[in-house]
C-alpha positions as CSV (number, residue, x, y, z in Angstrom):
1,M,-0.1,0.1,0.1
2,F,0.9,3.3,-0.2
3,S,2.3,5.1,2.5
4,T,1.1,8.2,4.3
5,Q,3.8,10.5,2.7
6,N,3.1,9.2,-0.9
7,I,-0.1,10.1,-0.7
8,V,0.4,13.5,0.4
9,L,2.3,13.8,-2.0
10,F,-0.1,12.4,-4.6
11,I,-2.3,14.8,-3.7
12,F,0.0,17.3,-4.4
13,L,1.0,16.0,-7.5
14,A,-2.6,16.0,-8.1
15,F,-3.1,19.9,-7.7
16,L,-0.7,20.5,-9.9
17,I,-2.1,17.9,-12.7
18,L,-5.4,19.8,-12.3
19,N,-3.5,23.3,-12.7
20,F,-0.7,21.8,-15.1
21,Q,-1.6,24.2,-18.0
22,T,-1.8,27.5,-15.4
23,V,2.2,26.3,-14.6
24,L,3.3,25.7,-17.7
25,V,1.3,28.9,-19.3
26,G,3.2,30.7,-16.5
27,F,6.5,29.7,-16.8
28,V,6.3,29.8,-20.6
29,L,4.9,33.5,-20.2
30,Y,7.7,34.5,-18.1
31,F,10.4,34.7,-20.5
32,L,8.7,35.9,-22.7
33,E,9.6,40.2,-23.2
34,L,6.2,42.5,-22.8
35,R,6.6,45.7,-24.8
36,E,4.8,48.9,-24.6
37,V,1.7,49.4,-26.6
38,V,1.3,52.2,-28.8
39,V,-2.2,53.0,-30.5
40,K,-1.7,54.4,-34.1
41,K,-4.7,56.1,-36.3
42,I,-5.2,54.2,-39.5
43,A,-7.2,55.1,-42.5
44,L,-9.8,52.7,-44.0
45,D,-8.5,52.3,-47.0
46,E,-4.9,50.6,-45.0
47,I,-6.3,47.8,-43.4
48,D,-5.5,44.4,-44.3
49,E,-8.2,42.3,-46.4
50,A,-7.6,39.4,-43.6
51,V,-8.5,41.8,-41.0
52,T,-11.9,43.5,-43.0
53,D,-12.9,39.8,-43.4
54,I,-12.5,39.0,-40.4
55,I,-14.4,41.6,-38.8
56,R,-17.2,41.6,-41.7
57,S,-19.9,39.6,-39.9
58,N,-19.4,41.7,-36.3
59,E,-19.1,45.2,-38.0
60,A,-22.7,44.2,-40.3
61,F,-24.5,43.4,-37.1
62,L,-23.5,46.4,-35.3
63,L,-24.2,48.4,-39.1
64,S,-28.0,46.8,-38.5
65,K,-28.1,47.8,-35.0
66,G,-27.8,51.6,-36.2
67,F,-24.3,52.2,-35.2
68,V,-22.1,54.0,-37.9
69,Y,-18.2,52.9,-38.5
70,Q,-16.1,56.2,-37.5
71,N,-12.6,55.7,-37.6
72,S,-9.8,53.0,-37.2
73,Q,-6.4,52.5,-35.2
74,T,-3.4,49.9,-35.1
75,Y,-1.3,49.0,-32.4
76,N,1.5,46.6,-31.8
77,N,1.3,43.6,-29.6
78,I,2.4,43.5,-26.0
79,L,4.0,40.0,-26.6
80,A,7.7,40.9,-28.1
81,L,7.6,37.1,-29.4
82,L,4.4,38.1,-31.6
83,K,4.9,40.4,-34.7
84,E,1.5,40.8,-35.9
85,D,-0.3,44.2,-35.2
86,L,-3.7,44.4,-33.7
87,H,-6.6,46.6,-35.2
88,T,-9.6,48.3,-33.3
89,N,-12.7,49.3,-35.5
90,Y,-14.9,52.5,-33.5
91,Y,-18.5,52.8,-34.7
92,Y,-21.1,55.2,-32.6
93,N,-24.8,54.6,-32.6
94,E,-25.8,58.7,-31.7
95,E,-29.7,58.1,-30.5
96,L,-28.2,55.4,-28.1
97,G,-25.1,57.7,-27.2
98,I,-23.3,53.9,-27.1
99,H,-20.1,53.6,-28.6
100,A,-18.9,50.4,-29.8
101,F,-15.8,48.9,-30.7
102,I,-14.3,45.8,-32.8
103,D,-10.9,44.9,-31.5
104,T,-9.1,41.8,-33.4
105,T,-8.4,39.2,-30.7
106,P,-4.5,39.5,-28.7
107,M,-3.3,36.4,-29.2
108,P,-1.9,34.0,-31.7
109,G,-4.0,33.6,-34.5
110,A,-5.1,37.0,-34.0
111,L,-6.9,37.3,-37.1
112,A,-9.0,34.1,-36.4
113,S,-12.0,36.0,-34.6
114,S,-12.7,39.6,-33.5
115,T,-15.0,40.6,-30.1
116,I,-16.8,44.1,-30.1
117,S,-17.4,45.9,-26.7
118,F,-19.9,48.2,-25.7
119,V,-19.1,51.1,-23.9
120,T,-21.1,54.5,-21.8
121,F,-19.1,57.4,-20.6
122,Y,-20.7,59.9,-18.5
123,E,-20.5,63.3,-17.7
124,S,-18.2,62.0,-14.7
125,Y,-15.6,60.9,-16.8
126,R,-16.1,57.4,-15.9
127,R,-17.3,54.5,-18.1
128,A,-19.2,51.5,-18.2
129,V,-17.8,48.7,-20.8
130,T,-19.8,45.5,-21.7
131,F,-18.2,42.2,-23.1
132,D,-19.3,38.9,-23.9
133,C,-17.1,36.5,-23.1
134,F,-14.0,38.3,-23.1
135,A,-13.2,40.7,-20.1
136,Y,-12.3,37.9,-18.0
137,N,-8.4,38.6,-19.1
138,V,-8.9,42.4,-18.4
139,F,-8.0,44.6,-15.8
140,V,-9.5,48.4,-15.2
141,S,-9.1,51.0,-12.2
142,D,-12.1,52.5,-10.4
143,E,-13.0,54.6,-13.2
144,T,-14.2,51.7,-15.1
145,Y,-17.7,49.7,-14.4
146,M,-16.5,46.5,-15.8
147,F,-19.4,44.3,-16.9
148,D,-18.7,40.4,-19.2
149,H,-21.6,38.2,-19.8
150,Y,-22.1,35.2,-20.9
151,F,-24.9,35.2,-23.4
152,G,-22.8,33.8,-26.5
153,S,-24.6,36.7,-28.5
154,Y,-23.8,40.1,-29.3
155,D,-27.4,41.4,-29.3
156,E,-28.0,40.0,-26.2
157,A,-24.7,41.6,-25.1
158,L,-26.0,45.0,-26.4
159,K,-29.8,44.6,-24.6
160,S,-27.6,44.1,-21.6
161,H,-25.1,47.0,-22.0
162,L,-28.5,49.7,-21.8
163,I,-29.0,48.2,-18.3
164,D,-25.3,48.1,-16.9
165,R,-25.0,51.5,-17.8
166,K,-27.8,52.9,-15.9
167,I,-25.8,53.4,-12.6
168,E,-26.8,55.1,-9.8
169,G,-25.9,59.1,-9.4
170,E,-24.3,58.7,-13.4
171,V,-25.4,61.1,-16.1
172,V,-24.7,59.2,-19.9
173,T,-23.0,61.9,-22.1
174,K,-23.6,61.8,-25.9
175,G,-21.1,62.8,-28.6
176,V,-18.9,61.0,-31.2
177,L,-15.1,60.3,-30.3
178,S,-12.7,62.7,-33.1
179,E,-10.6,60.5,-34.8
180,E,-7.9,61.7,-32.2
181,G,-10.0,61.2,-29.4
182,A,-10.3,57.2,-30.7
183,K,-6.8,56.8,-30.6
184,D,-6.3,58.7,-26.9
185,Y,-9.0,56.3,-25.7
186,G,-7.5,53.5,-27.0
187,Q,-3.9,54.4,-25.6
188,Y,-6.0,55.0,-22.2
189,S,-7.4,51.5,-21.7
190,I,-4.1,49.9,-22.8
191,D,-1.9,52.3,-20.3
192,E,-5.0,51.6,-17.9
193,T,-5.0,47.9,-18.0
194,M,-0.8,48.2,-17.7
195,E,-1.3,50.0,-14.6
196,V,-3.5,47.9,-12.8
197,L,-1.4,44.9,-13.5
198,L,1.6,46.4,-12.2
199,S,-0.2,47.6,-9.1
200,Q,-1.6,44.1,-8.7
201,N,1.9,42.8,-8.5
202,I,1.3,40.7,-11.7
203,I,4.2,42.3,-14.1
204,R,6.9,44.4,-13.3
205,K,8.6,47.1,-15.6
206,V,12.2,46.6,-17.3
207,T,14.4,48.5,-19.6
208,N,12.7,47.9,-22.7
209,G,9.2,47.3,-21.5
210,Y,7.3,44.7,-19.1
211,R,8.1,41.4,-17.8
212,Y,5.6,39.1,-16.0
213,R,6.1,38.6,-12.0
214,L,6.6,35.1,-11.0
215,S,3.4,36.1,-7.8
216,L,0.8,34.5,-6.5
217,A,-1.0,36.9,-8.1
218,Y,0.4,36.3,-11.5
219,F,-0.9,32.6,-11.1
220,K,-4.2,33.0,-9.9
221,Y,-4.6,35.9,-13.0
222,L,-3.6,33.2,-15.2
223,H,-5.4,30.4,-13.6
224,Y,-8.9,32.3,-13.7
225,S,-8.0,33.8,-17.3
226,L,-7.8,30.2,-18.5
227,K,-10.9,28.8,-16.4
228,M,-12.7,31.6,-18.1
229,D,-11.6,31.0,-21.2
230,K,-12.7,27.4,-21.5
231,K,-15.8,28.6,-20.6
232,A,-16.4,31.3,-23.1
233,K,-15.0,29.2,-25.9
234,K,-17.7,26.6,-24.6
235,I,-20.3,29.6,-25.6
236,Y,-18.9,31.3,-28.1
237,R,-17.7,30.0,-31.2
238,V,-16.2,31.7,-34.4
239,K,-19.2,32.3,-36.3
240,N,-19.9,33.8,-39.7
241,I,-16.9,33.5,-40.9
242,Q,-17.5,35.1,-44.2
243,P,-15.1,33.7,-47.7
244,Q,-12.1,35.7,-48.3
245,K,-11.7,37.8,-51.3
246,S,-8.5,36.6,-52.4
247,Q,-6.3,37.6,-55.3
248,S,-6.5,34.9,-57.0
249,K,-8.9,31.9,-58.0
250,V,-5.7,29.7,-55.8
251,E,-6.2,31.6,-53.1
252,R,-10.0,31.4,-53.1
253,L,-9.2,27.5,-53.3
254,L,-7.1,27.1,-50.5
255,Y,-8.2,29.4,-48.1
256,K,-12.3,29.5,-47.8
257,T,-12.5,31.0,-44.3
258,G,-10.4,33.5,-42.1
259,E,-9.7,30.9,-39.6
260,E,-8.6,28.5,-42.6
261,R,-5.7,32.0,-43.8
262,A,-4.8,32.1,-40.1
263,L,-4.1,28.5,-39.6
264,M,-2.3,28.2,-42.4
265,R,-0.4,31.7,-41.8
266,L,0.4,30.3,-37.7
267,L,1.8,26.8,-39.4
268,S,4.2,28.8,-42.0
269,Q,5.6,30.8,-39.4
270,K,8.9,30.1,-38.3
271,P,9.5,30.3,-34.5
272,E,12.2,32.9,-33.9
273,E,15.2,31.1,-31.8
274,K,15.6,31.9,-28.5
275,S,18.6,33.7,-27.6
276,R,21.5,32.3,-25.5
277,E,21.3,34.2,-22.3
278,G,17.2,33.2,-22.6
279,K,18.1,29.6,-22.7
280,I,20.9,30.1,-20.1
281,K,18.1,31.5,-17.7
282,T,15.8,28.4,-18.5
283,F,18.0,26.0,-18.0
284,L,18.9,26.9,-14.4
285,I,15.6,28.1,-13.5
286,S,14.3,24.4,-14.8
287,G,17.4,22.8,-13.1
288,V,16.6,24.3,-9.9
289,L,12.9,23.6,-9.9
290,F,13.8,19.7,-11.0
291,I,16.3,19.6,-7.6
292,L,13.7,20.5,-5.2
293,F,10.7,18.5,-7.0
294,F,13.3,15.2,-6.5
295,T,14.1,16.5,-3.1
296,L,10.6,16.6,-2.3
297,I,10.1,13.0,-3.2
298,G,12.5,11.8,-1.1
299,I,16.0,11.4,-3.1
300,P,18.8,12.1,-1.2
301,L,20.0,15.6,-2.0
302,S,23.5,13.9,-2.0
303,S,22.8,11.7,-5.0
304,M,21.5,14.8,-7.2
305,P,25.1,15.3,-8.2
306,I,24.9,12.2,-9.6
307,V,21.6,11.8,-11.1
308,V,22.1,15.2,-12.7
309,T,25.2,14.3,-14.4
310,I,23.7,11.4,-15.8
311,L,20.8,13.2,-17.3
312,L,23.4,16.2,-19.0
313,I,25.7,13.3,-20.2
314,H,22.4,11.6,-22.1
315,E,20.8,15.2,-23.3
316,L,24.3,16.5,-24.5
317,G,24.3,13.4,-26.5
318,H,20.8,13.6,-27.9
319,Y,22.0,17.9,-27.7
320,F,25.3,17.3,-30.0
321,A,23.4,15.2,-32.8
322,M,21.1,17.6,-33.4
323,K,23.9,19.9,-34.0
324,F,25.5,17.5,-36.6
325,F,22.6,17.2,-38.6
326,G,21.8,20.8,-39.0
327,Y,18.6,21.6,-36.4
328,K,17.8,24.5,-35.2
329,D,17.5,26.7,-31.8
330,T,18.6,23.3,-30.2
331,S,18.9,23.2,-26.2
332,I,18.6,21.5,-23.1
333,F,16.3,22.1,-20.1
334,F,14.9,20.2,-17.3
335,I,11.7,18.6,-16.7
336,P,10.9,18.5,-12.8
337,L,9.7,14.7,-11.9
338,F,10.4,13.2,-15.5
339,G,14.0,14.3,-16.1
340,A,15.9,16.5,-18.9
341,A,15.0,17.0,-22.6
342,A,16.7,18.6,-25.4
343,K,15.2,20.4,-28.6
344,G,15.6,20.8,-31.8
345,E,13.5,22.3,-34.9
346,K,14.4,20.9,-38.3
347,E,11.8,21.0,-41.3
348,H,12.8,18.0,-42.9
349,T,14.1,14.8,-41.4
350,K,15.1,11.4,-42.3
351,P,14.6,8.3,-40.5
352,L,18.6,7.7,-40.0
353,E,18.8,11.2,-38.7
354,E,15.8,10.5,-36.3
355,Y,17.4,7.3,-35.3
356,I,20.6,8.6,-34.7
357,V,19.5,11.3,-32.7
358,F,17.2,8.8,-30.2
359,L,20.4,6.6,-30.2
360,A,22.6,9.3,-28.7
361,G,21.3,9.9,-25.3
362,P,21.3,6.5,-24.0
363,L,24.4,5.2,-25.5
364,P,26.8,7.7,-24.3
365,G,25.4,6.7,-20.9
366,M,25.6,3.4,-21.0
367,L,29.1,3.1,-22.6
368,I,30.5,5.4,-20.0
369,S,28.8,2.9,-17.5
370,L,30.8,-0.2,-19.1
371,I,34.0,1.2,-19.3
372,I,34.0,2.3,-15.5
373,G,32.7,-1.3,-15.1
374,F,35.5,-2.7,-16.9
375,F,38.3,-0.7,-14.9
376,I,36.6,-1.9,-11.3
377,L,37.0,-5.2,-12.2
378,K,40.8,-4.4,-13.3
379,N,41.3,-2.6,-10.4
380,P,39.6,-4.3,-7.1
381,A,40.7,-1.0,-5.0
382,L,37.6,1.0,-7.5
383,L,35.3,-1.8,-5.9
384,E,35.2,0.5,-2.3
385,N,34.1,3.8,-4.3
386,S,30.7,3.9,-3.8
387,I,30.1,6.8,-5.7
388,L,31.4,5.5,-8.8
389,K,30.5,2.1,-8.2
390,E,26.5,4.3,-7.9
391,F,27.2,6.3,-10.9
392,A,27.7,3.3,-13.1
393,L,24.7,1.2,-11.7
394,M,22.5,4.1,-12.0
395,S,23.7,5.5,-15.5
396,F,23.2,2.0,-17.1
397,T,20.2,1.8,-15.4
398,L,18.5,4.7,-16.3
399,N,19.7,4.9,-19.6
400,F,18.4,1.4,-20.3
401,I,14.9,1.9,-18.8
402,N,15.0,4.8,-21.7
403,L,15.6,2.5,-24.5
404,L,12.4,0.4,-23.6
405,P,10.1,0.1,-26.3
406,I,7.4,2.2,-24.7
407,Y,6.3,5.8,-26.0
408,P,7.4,8.4,-25.0
409,L,10.7,6.8,-24.3
410,D,13.6,7.0,-26.3
411,G,13.1,3.5,-27.5
412,G,9.6,3.9,-28.1
413,R,10.7,6.5,-30.3
414,I,13.1,4.3,-32.2
415,V,10.5,2.4,-32.7
416,Q,7.8,4.8,-34.2
417,T,10.6,6.2,-37.1
418,L,11.7,2.8,-37.9
419,I,8.4,0.7,-38.1
420,F,5.5,3.0,-37.6
421,T,6.3,6.4,-40.0
422,R,3.3,6.0,-42.1
423,Y,0.6,3.4,-39.7
424,P,-1.0,6.2,-37.5
425,K,-3.4,4.1,-36.3
426,A,-0.9,1.4,-35.7
427,Q,0.8,4.5,-33.9
428,F,-2.0,4.9,-31.6
429,Y,-2.5,1.8,-30.7
430,F,1.3,1.7,-29.8
431,F,0.6,5.1,-27.7
432,L,-2.3,2.8,-25.9
433,V,0.4,-0.3,-25.2
434,S,2.9,2.0,-23.8
435,L,0.3,4.2,-21.3
436,T,-1.5,1.0,-20.2
437,V,2.9,-0.4,-19.7
438,I,3.3,2.5,-17.7
439,I,0.0,2.3,-15.6
440,I,0.7,-1.5,-14.3
441,S,4.2,-0.5,-13.8
442,A,3.4,3.0,-11.5
443,I,0.7,0.2,-9.7
444,A,3.1,-2.9,-9.0
445,M,6.0,-0.9,-8.1
446,Q,3.8,2.2,-6.1
447,S,6.1,4.6,-8.0
448,I,4.1,8.3,-7.7
449,I,6.9,9.5,-10.4
450,L,4.9,6.9,-12.8
451,G,1.8,7.1,-11.6
452,F,2.0,10.8,-12.3
453,F,3.4,10.1,-16.1
454,S,1.0,7.9,-16.7
455,V,-1.7,10.9,-15.9
456,V,0.0,13.1,-18.1
457,L,0.0,10.4,-21.2
458,F,-4.0,9.8,-20.1
459,M,-4.4,13.6,-20.5
460,S,-3.1,13.3,-23.9
461,I,-5.4,10.4,-25.5
462,N,-7.8,12.6,-26.8
463,Q,-5.1,14.5,-28.8
464,N,-3.6,11.1,-29.8
465,Y,-6.3,9.9,-31.1
466,A,-7.2,12.8,-33.8
467,L,-4.0,12.6,-34.3
468,S,-4.3,9.3,-35.8
469,L,-7.3,10.0,-37.6
470,L,-5.9,13.1,-39.5
471,L,-2.9,11.1,-40.8
472,S,-5.1,8.4,-41.8
473,D,-6.8,10.9,-43.7
474,L,-4.1,12.7,-44.8
475,I,-2.0,9.1,-46.4
476,K,-5.5,8.1,-48.1
477,S,-6.2,11.7,-49.7
478,R,-5.7,11.7,-53.7
479,S,-5.4,15.6,-53.5
480,D,-2.4,17.5,-55.2
481,L,-2.3,20.1,-53.1
482,P,1.2,21.1,-51.1
483,V,1.6,19.3,-47.9
484,K,0.6,21.9,-45.4
485,E,-2.5,23.4,-47.8
486,K,-4.0,19.4,-46.9
487,I,-3.5,19.4,-43.5
488,V,-5.4,23.1,-43.2
489,R,-8.1,22.0,-45.0
490,E,-8.3,18.7,-43.5
491,I,-8.6,19.7,-40.4
492,S,-10.9,23.4,-41.2
493,E,-13.2,20.9,-43.0
494,K,-13.9,17.7,-41.4
495,E,-16.6,17.8,-39.0
496,R,-14.3,15.5,-36.1
497,F,-12.2,18.5,-35.7
498,K,-14.7,21.1,-35.2
499,N,-15.0,22.1,-31.6
500,L,-11.3,22.0,-31.3
501,T,-9.5,25.6,-30.2
502,M,-7.6,27.2,-32.4
503,D,-4.3,26.2,-30.4
504,K,-6.0,22.4,-31.0
505,K,-6.1,22.8,-34.3
506,L,-2.6,24.1,-34.7
507,L,-0.8,22.0,-32.5
508,L,-2.4,19.0,-34.4
509,A,-1.3,20.4,-37.9
510,K,2.1,21.1,-36.6
511,Q,2.2,17.1,-35.6
512,A,0.9,16.1,-38.6
513,L,3.4,18.2,-40.8
514,K,6.2,16.9,-38.4
515,L,5.4,13.3,-39.4
516,L,4.8,13.8,-42.6
517,N,7.9,15.4,-43.1
518,L,9.3,12.4,-42.1
519,E,10.6,10.2,-45.0
520,V,9.7,6.3,-45.0
521,S,11.8,4.2,-43.4
522,S,13.9,1.7,-45.9
523,K,13.6,-1.8,-45.5
524,V,17.3,-1.7,-45.1
525,L,17.1,0.8,-42.2
526,M,14.1,-0.6,-40.8
527,F,16.7,-4.3,-40.4
528,F,19.7,-3.2,-39.6
529,G,18.3,-0.6,-36.9
530,M,15.7,-2.8,-35.3
531,A,18.9,-5.8,-35.3
532,F,21.0,-3.1,-33.4
533,Y,18.4,-1.7,-30.9
534,L,17.3,-5.3,-30.1
535,F,21.0,-6.2,-29.7
536,L,21.3,-3.2,-27.0
537,L,17.8,-4.5,-25.5
538,I,19.4,-7.9,-24.3
539,L,22.6,-6.6,-23.7
540,P,22.4,-6.7,-19.6
541,L,21.6,-10.3,-20.2
542,L,24.6,-11.0,-22.3
543,L,26.6,-9.2,-19.7
544,L,24.8,-11.7,-17.0
545,V,26.0,-14.6,-19.1
546,I,30.1,-13.1,-19.5
547,A,30.5,-12.2,-16.2
């Protein structure tokens, strides 16, 4: 049975799992630079056609309700990582004295959707603002009355705003904002939000702008925002997306909707390589967290240098193999409770390259262990060196376990690369078998780490199943479209993917693109690669026979 300590630890880890997205997003955003946002005026004929297409349905709604277009503004995204400008179109209803603003959403795939906010100004210079599902991440000062409803309908939100703005003691003031006034109002709203975030200890000022602050308030803010975002997405789907007015018949064929066009653009974006300083910072912070977590579950602090050294040797093997084959944006970081990882990007990889990259992790550690073992046998005096023996035994054991044919271990990835490259359904069944083995092992060994690992993998079943269906359809497809266009078309048109969020669709598209860009393993590579891999798996038995 699990001990009381393990039960308490499991509850703690369960809490982490339930808030996994918050923790993950929190640490990712922490390393991103936030820029000062500057609002600029823009003429109607200067607005990109893609923006016009996305806001068209919302504009049509406002015009039907008596609103009149006034002017437009553009402003840079607060995340320095995202280069695409955002836009605001301003409309006014003179009869009701209500101002309406259509904003493209400030997130990756910004042109995938837009939102409307309704605003009423008072003689006291205060304002009432009504959103529908989109105010969960907006912070305002005491000068603003904020209302956020979850109707899933701008028509209902407009009706509600007429009620929301009836605040005792506040007198409505009417009058359209000039072009300069609308720009100043937009800048004021952004500056107001930043000031509140600063006062709430969520962000901090730095030389070139802002950074998020690792504080309790920051994680509460993220947790609430993510929670309400999920609620909003259940209620509000991207609706009434109009066909693109593209420049050619080919574009009209490829990009039928704004969402499809946004997905294609995001899939084609090349991520900016992180700076050397940023990679070092990630490595050090993740290393400290890794040591803290493993100390928490009872591993002696005295053993941590050995564990960290073994992991570094393993990941450096992957790292240098990636560098050799021309991978970009390579880096190493630790993953609390799981170990460490080496990452790199390459658009087109060959099975042999993948095979060598996966082998390059466990092989060096196993070879070093065998060399140490050989010297210990030749020099009996070394038997007294407990650190050397512990390192050799632990290094061989951990690296051998990593070679087992279980996804997502290196061994499982090797089997996938050599055998399952073009058999997506078999890949999914292999994933399910791996998950089952890990769950059984966690129960049999009463391992809290394996238990946590199995829960994380279990949470990705739906994504893996969706990927297997997508790949099966793409492989069977006889379309002559390029690979990226085929993926985007399949995700956008198939009913089974309709309810996925843009983030999940993008992840699905990237996974499919990576697998489809991987060449099919040749029979020669499959035979000799599997032969050498199986030899490594029976190596411990051979060593026992020799000994």
